[in-house]
Backbone as a ProteinNet text record, in pm:
[ID]
protein_1_A
[PRIMARY]
MRAISAAVIAVVAGASAVATARDAEDVAMERKVRRLGLSIGEAFACTGEKERDVFKEEAHHLFDLIIQDVGSDLAYTYATALGVGSKEPKDGLDCPARLKNWEEIREDYELKGEK
[TERTIARY]
-3955.1	-3937.9	-3792.4	-3733.2	-3594	-3501.9	-3532.3	-3449.3	-3452.5	-3567.6	-3579.3	-3502.2	-3516.4	-3443.8	-3293.2	-3247.3	-3105.1	-3057.3	-3138.5	-3102.5	-3094.9	-3189.5	-3189.6	-3066.5	-3036.2	-2918.8	-2791.9	-2782.7	-2665.4	-2651.6	-2762.1	-2759.8	-2719.5	-2776.5	-2744.4	-2598	-2549	-2409.2	-2315.6	-2350.8	-2269.2	-2268.7	-2384.2	-2393	-2314.1	-2318.1	-2243.4	-2093.6	-2047.3	-1904.7	-1860.9	-1944.9	-1912.9	-1910.3	-2006.9	-2011.5	-1888.7	-1847.1	-1729.4	-1604.8	-1591.4	-1476.7	-1479.5	-1597	-1611.4	-1578.3	-1625.5	-1594.1	-1444.1	-1377	-1231.8	-1161.4	-1208.6	-1151.3	-1174.1	-1294.1	-1325.8	-1236	-1216.3	-1130.6	-986.4	-939.8	-803.1	-786.7	-884.1	-877	-880.6	-962.9	-969.7	-835.2	-771.4	-639.6	-536.2	-539.5	-444.7	-465	-590.5	-620.9	-580.9	-604.8	-566.4	-413.9	-339.4	-192.7	-143.8	-207.5	-172.3	-192.9	-308.2	-337.4	-241.3	-210.5	-114.7	21.5	65.8	196.4	202.1	98.3	95.1	86.7	8.1	1.1	135.7	207.5	340.6	436.6	424.3	506.4	473.5	346.3	306.4	371.5	376.2	439.6	587.8	648.2	790.4	814.3	710.3	721.3	738.5	824.1	846.4	724.4	717.1	601.4	577.8	683.6	669.7	606.4	626.9	576.5	437.6	386.8	263	138.9	132.9	14.5	3.5	116	116.1	85.8	143.9	120.5	-29.1	-91.9	-235.8	-317.8	-282.2	-353.2	-343.2	-224.4	-202.5	-270.1	-262.3	-327.6	-478.9	-531.4	-674.8	-713.8	-629	-656.2	-662.3	-572.8	-577	-706.8	-754.3	-884.6	-994.3	-991.2	-1090	-1082	-960.1	-942.7	-998.2	-976.2	-1027.6	-1179.3	-1241.3	-1388.6	-1436.5	-1373.1	-1415.4	-1396.6	-1285.6	-1253	-1318.8	-1323	-1371.2	-1478.3	-1515.4	-1628	-1590.3	-1694.7	-1675	-1634.7	-1675.8	-1636.7	-1485.1	-1423.2	-1277.3	-1206.7	-1268.6	-1210.5	-1209.7	-1315.4	-1321.1	-1212.3	-1192.5	-1086.8	-950.9	-927.6	-802	-783.5	-888.4	-877.9	-852.1	-921.5	-900.9	-762.2	-717.4	-584.3	-476.8	-496.8	-401.8	-394.1	-507.9	-510.3	-435.9	-457.6	-387.5	-236.7	-196.7	-55.1	11.9	-62	-3.7	24.2	-34.1	-14.9	98.2	162.9	276.2	391.2	459.9	577.5	686.3	735.1	833.8	958.8	1000.7	1124.6	1112.5	991	971.8	953.1	963.6	938.3	1067.9	1065	1174.6	1139.6	1167.3	1124.7	1180.6	1307.1	1354.7	1275.4	1243.3	1165.7	1022.5	962	824.7	816.7	911.4	910.1	940.3	1026.2	1054.3	928.7	858	732.4	629.7	621.3	527.7	561.5	690.6	731.4	688.7	702.5	660.4	509.2	434	288	251.1	317.6	290.8	311.6	417.4	445.8	345	317.7	225	85.9	39.2	-96.1	-98.4	18.2	30.9	-28.5	17.3	-34.4	47.5	162	255.7	193.2	186	134.5	247.6	213.3	312.7	380.1	513	587.4	637
-1290.1	-1155.8	-1110.9	-1139.5	-1100.5	-1174.8	-1298.7	-1377.1	-1315.8	-1271.9	-1208.1	-1077.4	-999.3	-872	-895.8	-994.2	-1025.5	-1071	-1150.2	-1198	-1081.6	-991.2	-874.8	-788	-767.1	-687.6	-754.2	-884.3	-958.1	-946.6	-957.6	-948.2	-807.1	-706.2	-567.6	-538	-584.4	-562.4	-632.3	-753.3	-826.3	-756.8	-710.7	-639.6	-510	-442.9	-318.5	-343.5	-451.3	-484.8	-517.5	-588.7	-621.9	-495.2	-406.8	-281.3	-196.6	-192.7	-115.5	-172.3	-303.2	-365.9	-336.7	-343.5	-316.3	-169.5	-79.5	62.2	86.4	20.8	35.9	-14	-123.9	-175.8	-78.8	-20.7	76.4	199.5	247.9	364.7	332.3	215	174.7	165.5	108.3	96.8	234.5	322.8	457.7	529.9	513.2	574.9	518.8	387.5	325.7	379.2	387.9	437	583.7	661.2	803.3	817.7	738.6	744.3	701.4	599.2	553.8	666.5	730.4	840.7	956.9	994.1	1102.8	1068.2	947.1	903.1	905.2	855.7	853.7	996	1080.6	1220.8	1290.2	1262.5	1321	1267.3	1140.2	1084.5	1153	1182.4	1254.1	1391.6	1459.8	1591.5	1583.1	1468.4	1446.8	1397.7	1368.5	1309.6	1418.1	1389.3	1482.5	1492.5	1602	1628.5	1517	1461.3	1359.1	1230.4	1199.6	1075.1	1089.8	1210.8	1233.8	1170	1161.6	1100.6	953	880.9	739.4	726.9	814.8	814.2	829	927.2	951.2	827.7	766.5	647.1	533.4	512.6	405.7	436.9	562.1	601.5	589.7	619.8	604.3	456.4	373.1	229	178.7	228.4	190.6	237.7	355.7	404.9	304.4	256.5	156.4	28.3	-14.1	-134.7	-113.2	5.1	35.2	32.4	90.9	87.2	-57.8	-140.3	-279.8	-356.1	-330.5	-410	-360.4	-229.1	-179.6	-72	-32.6	58.2	203	277.4	414.3	511.3	487.2	578.6	581.9	465.1	461.4	505.2	482.1	531.4	684.3	743.5	889.8	939.2	868.9	903.8	899.8	794.5	780.8	898.4	928.5	1033.1	1170.5	1201.5	1332.3	1340.9	1233.8	1234	1246.3	1179.2	1189.3	1333.8	1398.7	1538.6	1628.8	1606.5	1686.3	1662	1536.1	1503.2	1560.8	1566	1615.4	1765.2	1833.9	1978.9	2015.6	1915.6	1942.5	2000.2	2101.1	2154.3	2047.8	2030.4	1925.8	1939.6	2062.4	2082	2040.8	2021.3	1976.5	1826.3	1754.5	1610.4	1530.2	1411	1316.1	1239.7	1304	1248.5	1109.1	1081.6	945.6	839.7	866.9	771	759.6	872.9	870.7	795	819.3	751.3	602.4	567.3	425	356.6	422.2	367.8	351	447.6	439.3	320.8	299.9	185.6	54	45.1	-75.3	-95.1	13.1	5.8	-38.7	18.3	-18.8	-167.8	-221.3	-363.5	-448	-409	-485.4	-497.1	-389.9	-387.3	-404	-436	-459.3	-343.2	-222	-100.9	-53.8	-111.1	-57.2	-46.4	79	106.3	118.8	156.4	172.7	308.3	306.6	433.2	473.4
4431	4380.4	4395	4512.8	4534	4438.7	4409.3	4317.8	4178.6	4134.8	4002.9	4001.7	4105.9	4115	4112.1	4186.3	4189.5	4051.8	3982.9	3849.4	3750.4	3758.5	3668.9	3694.7	3820.8	3856.2	3803.6	3817.1	3769.3	3617.9	3546.3	3400	3357.8	3421.1	3387.5	3418.4	3531.8	3568.8	3470.5	3431.6	3334.1	3199.8	3155.6	3027.9	3033.5	3146.5	3162.6	3154.5	3215.6	3211.3	3069.6	2995.1	2855.6	2771.8	2793.1	2717.9	2748.3	2872.9	2910.5	2842.8	2841.1	2774.7	2624.7	2564.9	2421.9	2393.5	2480.2	2463.2	2470.1	2562	2575	2449.1	2393	2268.9	2154.3	2148.1	2042.9	2052.8	2173.9	2194.9	2155.7	2194.5	2159.5	2008.2	1939.4	1793.9	1728.4	1779.2	1723.5	1738.7	1853	1873.8	1776.7	1754.7	1661.6	1520	1478.4	1343.9	1331.5	1435.7	1433.5	1422.9	1500.4	1493.2	1354.4	1298.4	1164.1	1063.6	1068	976	991.5	1115.6	1138	1081.7	1107	1058.8	906	842.2	696	641.3	706.1	664.1	674.4	781.6	797.7	692.1	658.3	550.4	418.3	397.2	275.9	271.4	386.1	391.9	355.6	380	350.3	207.8	136.2	2.5	-102.8	-199.8	-309.8	-400.7	-471.8	-559.3	-661.3	-717.4	-822	-769.6	-642.3	-585	-520.9	-514.9	-439.8	-501.2	-632.4	-694.2	-656.4	-663	-625.1	-476	-396.4	-251.9	-223.1	-287.5	-266.2	-303	-413.7	-459.4	-356.6	-305.1	-207.8	-74.5	-30.7	94.5	81.4	-36.9	-61	-59.5	-113.9	-111.4	33	116.8	258.6	322.3	285.8	331.6	295.9	171.9	128.4	211.7	241.1	323.3	464.5	518.9	653.4	653.9	551.5	542.3	540.8	459.6	448.2	578.3	647.6	766.2	894.5	914.6	1043.9	1033.7	913.5	898	868.5	834.5	788.4	899.1	1022.4	1129.9	1146.2	1148.5	1163.1	1034.5	921	795.8	795.7	847.7	859.4	955.3	1065.5	1160.6	1091.9	1014.9	939.1	843.4	766.3	664.5	726.7	833.2	895.5	959.5	1022.3	1083	974.9	862.9	752.2	704.5	691.5	649.1	745.5	873.7	975.2	966.7	958	949.8	826.6	715.9	590.8	594.8	689.2	700.9	796.2	854.8	944	862.3	914.9	843.2	831.3	712.3	683.9	769.6	795.6	871.2	1017.3	1066.8	1204.8	1217.7	1106.3	1106.5	1090.8	1142.2	1119.9	991.3	878.1	749.4	719.4	745.7	717.4	794.9	919.7	999.7	948	912	861.4	729.2	641.2	510.9	524.1	617.1	642.8	694.8	785.6	838.6	727	637.6	525.3	435.2	409.8	327.9	392.9	523.5	595.4	585.7	596.9	584	442.7	343.6	204.3	182	240.4	225.8	303.8	428.7	512.1	450.1	388.5	333.1	181.2	125.2	-18.9	-99	-66.7	-129.8	-248.3	-268.1	-365.3	-504.1	-550.5	-683.5	-782.5	-902	-1007.4	-990.7	-994.9	-987.4	-1122.2
[MASK]
+++++++++++++++++++++++++++++++++++++++++++++++++++++++++++++++++++++++++++++++++++++++++++++++++++++++++++++++++++

């Protein structure tokens, strides 16, 4: 009886450790996606009116890629963070850095649309 109890405790403890590690990975991924969305939203705030349609199209394509790769929960996180970032006042942002980061993202994910 004690051997069974010890085995059950060991299995539960092992499963708990795996779940904790998985939870930490999930939290880390959510933070990365949130930072990505904020950064892209801030780049959108820095973008001129003429370029915004292409920007929206490319950012939406990235949303689609996120859904395919990691699911709708993280895609929702991306979309909401992008919305928040896009509402930042332009004068409080480092626009050259944000736009440079956006260009790198566009290249990394092959998002470049027709201008």
